[in-house]
C-alpha positions in Angstrom: 48.8 -73.8 -17.3 49.9 -75.2 -20.7 52.4 -73.1 -22.6 51.8 -72.2 -26.2 54.5 -73.3 -28.5 57.2 -70.9 -29.7 58.7 -70.6 -33.2 58.2 -73.8 -35.2 61.7 -73.7 -36.6 63.6 -71.6 -34.0 66.8 -71.1 -36.0 65.3 -70.3 -39.4 62.2 -68.5 -38.1 64.3 -66.3 -35.8 66.7 -65.5 -38.7 63.8 -64.4 -40.9 62.4 -62.2 -38.1 65.9 -60.8 -37.3 66.4 -59.9 -41.0 63.0 -58.1 -41.1 63.9 -56.2 -37.9 67.3 -55.1 -39.2 65.8 -54.1 -42.6 63.1 -52.1 -40.8 65.6 -50.2 -38.8 68.0 -49.7 -41.7 65.2 -48.3 -43.9 62.9 -46.3 -41.6 59.3 -46.3 -42.5 59.7 -49.0 -45.2 57.2 -51.8 -44.4 58.7 -55.2 -44.2 56.9 -58.5 -44.5 56.8 -60.4 -41.3 55.4 -63.9 -41.8 55.1 -65.8 -38.6 53.2 -68.9 -37.5 52.6 -68.3 -33.8 49.6 -68.6 -31.6 50.8 -66.8 -28.4 48.4 -66.1 -25.5 46.2 -63.1 -26.1 46.6 -60.1 -26.2 50.1 -60.9 -27.3 50.0 -60.8 -31.1 52.0 -63.2 -33.3 54.2 -60.3 -34.5 55.0 -59.0 -31.0 55.7 -62.5 -29.9 58.0 -63.2 -32.9 60.1 -60.0 -32.2 60.4 -60.9 -28.5 61.3 -64.5 -29.2 64.0 -63.3 -31.6 65.5 -60.4 -29.7 65.0 -61.0 -26.0 67.2 -63.2 -23.8 68.4 -63.5 -20.3 70.4 -60.3 -20.6 67.6 -58.3 -22.4 64.8 -57.7 -19.9 61.2 -57.3 -21.2 58.6 -54.8 -20.0 54.9 -55.5 -20.7 52.2 -52.8 -21.0 49.1 -53.1 -18.8 47.0 -55.4 -21.1 49.9 -57.8 -21.5 51.0 -57.7 -17.8 47.4 -58.4 -16.7 47.7 -61.9 -18.3 50.1 -64.1 -16.4 50.2 -66.6 -19.3 51.8 -63.9 -21.5 54.8 -63.4 -19.1 55.1 -67.2 -18.6 55.2 -67.7 -22.4 57.9 -65.0 -22.9 60.0 -66.2 -19.9 59.9 -69.8 -21.1 60.7 -69.2 -24.7 63.3 -66.4 -24.2 64.8 -66.7 -20.7 64.3 -63.0 -20.4 63.2 -61.5 -17.1 60.0 -59.5 -17.1 60.5 -56.2 -15.3 57.9 -53.9 -13.7 59.9 -50.7 -14.2 60.1 -49.6 -17.9 63.5 -47.9 -17.4 65.0 -51.4 -16.7 63.8 -52.9 -20.0 65.8 -53.6 -23.1 62.6 -54.3 -25.0 59.1 -53.0 -24.2 56.1 -54.8 -25.7 53.0 -52.6 -26.1 49.7 -54.2 -27.0 47.7 -50.9 -26.5 49.9 -48.4 -28.4 47.3 -45.6 -28.1 48.1 -45.6 -24.3 51.8 -46.1 -24.6 53.7 -44.5 -21.7 55.8 -41.4 -22.6 59.0 -42.4 -24.3 61.1 -40.7 -21.6 59.8 -43.4 -19.2 62.1 -45.9 -20.9 65.9 -46.3 -20.8 67.5 -43.6 -23.0 71.1 -44.8 -23.0 74.0 -42.7 -21.8 76.5 -40.6 -23.6 79.1 -43.3 -23.2 76.7 -46.1 -24.0 73.8 -44.9 -26.2 73.1 -48.5 -27.1 71.8 -49.1 -23.6 68.4 -47.7 -24.5 65.1 -49.5 -24.9 63.5 -50.6 -28.1 59.7 -50.3 -28.0 57.6 -52.8 -30.0 54.1 -51.5 -30.7 51.4 -53.9 -31.7 49.3 -52.1 -34.3 46.2 -52.8 -36.4 47.3 -51.0 -39.5 50.6 -50.1 -41.1 51.2 -48.7 -44.6 53.4 -46.4 -46.7 50.5 -44.6 -48.3 50.2 -41.4 -46.2 50.7 -40.2 -42.6 54.0 -39.2 -41.1 56.7 -37.7 -43.3 60.1 -39.3 -42.5 63.6 -38.1 -43.2 67.1 -39.1 -42.1 69.7 -41.9 -42.4 68.5 -44.9 -44.4 66.1 -42.8 -46.5 66.6 -41.4 -49.9 64.7 -38.2 -49.7 61.4 -38.6 -47.8 59.2 -41.6 -46.9 55.6 -41.7 -45.6 54.3 -44.0 -42.9 50.7 -44.4 -41.7 50.1 -46.5 -38.6 47.2 -47.0 -36.2 46.3 -46.9 -33.4 48.9 -44.5 -32.0 49.0 -41.9 -29.2 47.6 -38.5 -30.4 50.9 -36.8 -29.7 53.0 -39.5 -31.5 54.7 -37.1 -33.9 55.6 -34.8 -31.1 57.0 -37.7 -29.1 59.1 -38.7 -32.2 60.5 -35.2 -32.5 61.4 -35.0 -28.8 63.0 -38.5 -29.1 65.0 -37.4 -32.2 66.2 -34.2 -30.4 68.0 -36.5 -27.8 70.0 -38.3 -30.4 72.3 -40.2 -30.0 70.3 -41.0 -26.9 66.6 -42.0 -27.1 64.6 -45.1 -27.9 64.1 -47.0 -31.1 60.7 -48.2 -32.3 59.4 -51.2 -34.1 55.8 -51.0 -35.4 54.3 -54.5 -35.8 50.9 -55.0 -37.6 49.5 -58.3 -38.9 52.1 -59.6 -41.3 54.0 -56.3 -41.4 56.8 -54.5 -39.6 58.4 -51.0 -39.8 61.1 -49.3 -37.9 61.6 -45.8 -36.5 65.1 -45.5 -35.1 65.9 -42.4 -33.0 67.9 -41.0 -35.9 64.7 -40.5 -38.0 63.0 -37.1 -38.2 59.3 -37.3 -38.3 56.7 -34.6 -39.0 52.9 -34.7 -39.5 52.0 -35.4 -43.1 
């Protein structure tokens, strides 16, 4: 099985993706540009692949949702380019890649951190079709001046309730990165989200 190439310029491309991820988490709901030139094995999107290739490593295990796990070439691509182990149990993952976000497992299935080490929680990266600031969820909290709006699809029907339950666990809980074609937004656990 031939492996698809990774980032064309690993240092500079990873720096650009890392900046987009940090900006997305520092400014919840603000859509960041995420220009990547990747052709990973389907159903892994270029955006999911770029985030994984930038953040995952031998000490940051990956969990793949059912559509991604069903394709051995996806795990092979990620292992080769990141050195990260791919784990079967979501609670063991530092990063979870979700190609079918409408069927994303409950957030409580993933590592929540501990009171002494809240940073030992998972970051979920959801591959979406659409992402904009025009309407949708109303966001408040650190990194926001007043309120922000975020519209994303597809998502689980109880997504807003999941975000509320996640925020209630703060400083524990998971962080989210929402990746759509050419775009990225972050929803850290410190963000309060309500239906718009």
